N, C-alpha and C positions, 0 to 999 in steps of 0.2 A: 504492499499501501503505499506507493511514492507521496500521496496524497498530504500524508503527514510533514515532510518534508520541504513542499509545497510552500504549505497554508506556516510552518515556521521560516523560511521565505519572506513572505507577505510579513510577516510579524514583522524581521530585521526590516525588512526595507522600509516599513513603519513605523519604525523606531527612529533609524538613523532620521529620514524627513522630520520627526517629531523634535529631535534635537537641534536640526538647523534652525528652526523657528523658535526653540526655547518656548513653547507652549506647553500646557499642564495636559491638558485629554482632546484624545481623537474620539471626537464625535461618533463619528462616521464614515468608513470605506466603501470607497466605488471600485471593482473589479471588473476587470472584460477579458474572459476566458471564449476562446474559438472551439469549438465543435473538431476538429482536429487537429486539438493539443495536446488528447490522449488524457486528459481530465477529468476524471468523475467527480461530475457536480456532489451527489448522492451522499459520495465518498468522502469530496474535502468539507460537505458540511457535520461532518459525522464526525469529523475530526476537529474541526474549528475549534468547538469551546476545551477541549485540553490543550489546543496550540495556543493559544490566548490568554488562557490562563494566568494571573502575576503579571504581564504585560500590560502593554501601552493600547492596545485593541482590547480590554478587556471585557471594557462596557460598552463597547462603538458598534454603531448597526452594520453588517454587512448588507451589500449590496452588489448584485452580478449580472453585467447583462453577457449576454450569450452571442456570439459572434458566426454567424453563420461558413459555413464552409466556401468558398468559391472557388474556381478553377476559370483559367483559357486553355483553350486548343490550342498545343502548337501544330496539328495540322490544318483546319479549317477557320482558328483565330475566332470562335464561338464563344462565348463567357457564360457560364453555367455554374449553377451552383450544386455543390455534393455532398453526400451525406459522410461519407467514406473516402479515404483518401486514395482506395484505387479503384473508385467509379469511374466510369470512361464518357467520355462528349455524347452528350444524347443526339448530335444531328451526326456526325458520323463514323460516332463507337470507337473510335481511339484512346487507347490508352496512355497517349503523351498529352502532358500538359505543363503546364502551370501554375500553381497556387495563387491567389491574387491577397485571400485571406483566410481567415479561420485555424490559423497557431496561433493565434492570441493567447498572451497570458503576461495581463501588465493592471498595475493599479492606475489606477486613471485618475483618482481623487481621494484626498485625506477631508476631512472634514473639521479643526482644532478650534477649543478654544482657550 
């Protein structure tokens, strides 16, 4: 379950940013996670409470935005959405593609007071 290490990394980012602005409390964290990032949201939510206990994020609200997978076909230049990284182009059935979005994992925003 690598979601625990991901949660711990998010905590580290939040604590580093909190130290930079010298604020006391993080009230909200906004995350963007791509469908193709290989992260199980349910697992991340399951380990979240344990990961943030005693940290700057302990009492903060967590918001997750899911970024859909999107690719461009290398053969016919069609842009299309995909649920799995191995999905083929719906127009020409080619497996050659470039991933445009959906592999993200980022802390989009922190709300501090």
